[in-house]
Each structure stands twice: as C-alpha cells, then as structure tokens.
N, C-alpha and C positions, 0 to 999 in steps of 0.2 A: 816495817812490820810485814811479814809474809802474808800474801793473799792466797787463800785456798779456794779452788773452784772444782766442784764435784760434778760428775756426769753419771747419773743412774740409768738403769734399764736392763732388760733381759738381753740374752746373748744375740749378737748379730743384728743390732739396731742402729749401727753407725756411730757408736760411742768413740771407738778408737780413731775412726776417720776424722771425727770432729775434734778430738783432742789433738791430733796431729796438725790439723789446720790452725787451731788456736795457738799451739806452741810455735809454729812457723811465724804467725802474724806477730806474736809478742817478741820473738827473737829479732825480728826485723826492726823493732823499736828499741833494741839494746836492752831488753828486759830478760833477766836470768830466769829460766824456766826448768822445772824438774817434773817429770811425770811419774806418778805412782800407779802402776798397772794392776790389772786383775790378778788375783792370787789363787784362783781356782786350780789352775794346772799345777802350781807349786804345791798346793795343799794335797792334791791327788798323788803327786810324786813322793810326798812324805808319808803317805799311807792313810790320809784322811779320806773318808767317803765324801763325794760331792754330788751336785745336781740332785736327782730325786732320791739319793741315798744320804743326803745331809743329816747329821746328828748335831746335838748341842755343841759337842767338843770341836767339830770341824768348823762350825759357824763361829764359835768364839775364837778359834785360832785365826781365821781369816780376818775377823774384826781387829784383834789385837795386833796381828802382824801388820795390817794396813795402817793402824794408828801409829805404830812405831816407825814405819817407813815415811809417813807424812811428817813426823817430827824431825827425822834425820834429813829429809829433803828440804825442810824449811831452814836448815842451817846455812845453806849456800844458794838459796833461790829467792827471787822476788815474788815469784808465783809458783805454787804447787798445783798441778792438774791431777785430779784423782779420778782415774778410770775405774769405776765401780766402787763407790764409797761404802762406809759402814752400814747404812740402812739396807743396801742391796743384799748383804749377807743374811740379814734377818728375813728379808723378803723371799730369798731362795729357800731358806730353811722352812718357812711357813708353807711355801709351795710344795716342798718335798713331803711335809707332813700330810697336806691335803691329798697329794698324789697317791700316797701310800695308805691313806685313811687312818693315820695315827694322830695322836694328840701330844703336845709338848708337856713335859713335867712342869708343874706350876712354878717351881722356883727358877727353872731355866727360862721360862717364858717371860717372867717379870724382869729377870736380870738382863737378858739380852735386849729387851725393849728399852730398859733404862739406859743401858750403855749406848744403844743407838741414838736415843734422844739427846743425851748429854753431849755426845761427840758431834752429832750433826750440827749443833750450834756453833761449831768452830769453822764451818764452811761459809765463805762469804757469798758465793753464788752456787746454786744447785740447778742443773739442767736435767730434765727427765726425758730420756729418749723414748719415743713412742713406738710401739710395735706395729709394723705393717706386715701382716702374714703373707701378703702377695710378693714381698721381697724375699728372695731365696737366702739361705744361710751363706755366710761368707766362706771363702775357700782358703783364707790365709793360714788357717790352722785347723786341726780336727774339731768338728762341731757335733754336739749331740743333735740328732735329727728328729727327736720326739717333739713334734709341734704342739702337742697337748701340754707337755710340761713347760715348753717355752712360753706359751700363753699364760699358764698358771704362775710362772715366775714373774712375768710382767705385771699380773694382777697383784701378786704378793708384794712386790716392791711398791706399787701404787698405794696399796692398803696401808703399808707401814708409813709411807710419807704422809698420808692423810691422817693416820692415827697420831702421828707426832706433830701434826700441824705445820709441816714443812711445805712452803710454797715453791715447789719445783717448777722451773720454767720449761714449757714443752719444747722438745727438740724433735723435729721431723726431717725426713730427707729433703724437704723443700725449703727449710728455713735455716740451713747451716750457715750460709753467708751472713744473714742478719744476726744470728747468734754469735758468730765470731766477732762481728763488729760490736755487739753488746759487751762482750768480754773485754775487747780492746778499749772501748770507751770507759768502762768501769775501772780497769786497771790504771789507765792513764790519769783518770780523775783522782785516784788514790795515791798516785806517785808523788813523793815530796818534790816541791819545786827546787830547782837548782839555783842557789843564790847568785845574783849577778856579780861579776868580778869588778872591783874598783879599777878605775883607769890609772895608768902610771902617774899621771899628773896628781890625782887625788892621793895616791900612795905617798908621793913626795911631800904633799901638803900636810899629811898626817904624821910624817916622820919627825 
C-alpha cells in the first residue's frame, strides 16, 4: 500500500528542500519515491489567477489536479511525497480573500472545506513548515515578494489545518534532520517484511 506524506506551508519555508532530503534518504533504502510538486506556477500558465488573486475555480483546479497526480504517482511508488497538499490550496484562497477584503460564496466555502477535509485523511503523515520571516525568499525560481501576503498564507494554512483537526507536525529550519529520520522510521516500520528464503536442504526435503 502506498504511503503518502504531505508537507504544508507558505512559500519559501523549506518545503522543497525537506522533500528532496526525504526522497534521497528513502531511495538509499531502495524505496520507490515519487514527488507531487506545487501546482501554482502551472495553474498560472493555464490562465488561473493565483496568490492574492485566487478565486474558487483556481483553488479547485489546484486541489483536483493535485489529487489526480497523487493517484497516478501511487501506481508506481512505495511513497508519494506531496509538496503543498490539498489543504494548502484552501489556505491560500482564504488568505487571498482576506488580503482583498472579500468573502467566499457560501456554496464554494463549504465545498472546498469538505474536499480538503476528506482528502487530507488520505495522508499518512503531514508536516507543517513554519514561517520564519527573517529567512529571505528562495532564489531557485521567481517568488512573490509581498511579505504581508506570505504571512497571511501561512496563517490561512494553519487555520485550515486546525479547523479540520489535522495534527501537522511542525517543520522548522532547525529540525529537518530529525524530521527526515521520523519519515524514514515510519516508512520502514510500515514496509512489508521480506519472507526468509528456505534453504536448499529444506527445499529438497519438501520435494
């Protein structure tokens, strides 16, 4: 059975660095790993508004595209690592609404929350990357520099996790090594034991 591990958090909080470290550690143990990455840039390229311009449709596309990719990844992987899981999309949408001073249509609000809650139950472990405003934005790709929205997104994600009763494990720049070991121990404890091979003598006796 595929194990799914999700890493939540606002942008540039070390999620991708952590996911890369976890993937490397698992592969060294001959465990097949697939990473489902953040879909924000792809959504933008398709024409959906993102960040503080998020709308219900862009949020739903990110959620459902992510769910689909998790399912496909699970076909050939022992472990699927999800960099920005479904609850993050709702957290960003709520942050965008607060940033703009808007309110979500009631039917969308309940629908997106229900979808987040149901799908979040499919994750075996959830890590919550904590925002440290003193750490500058990453430079590996273009980043939105609006610190206010970044902090609002972090709070939005935290609020969604709390509302859904999801016990995300804190992830900080100082506990990555321990968190990687936590994942490794968890996965290895869930890995099916390999049956011991019978000796040639035993095989002859059974013949």
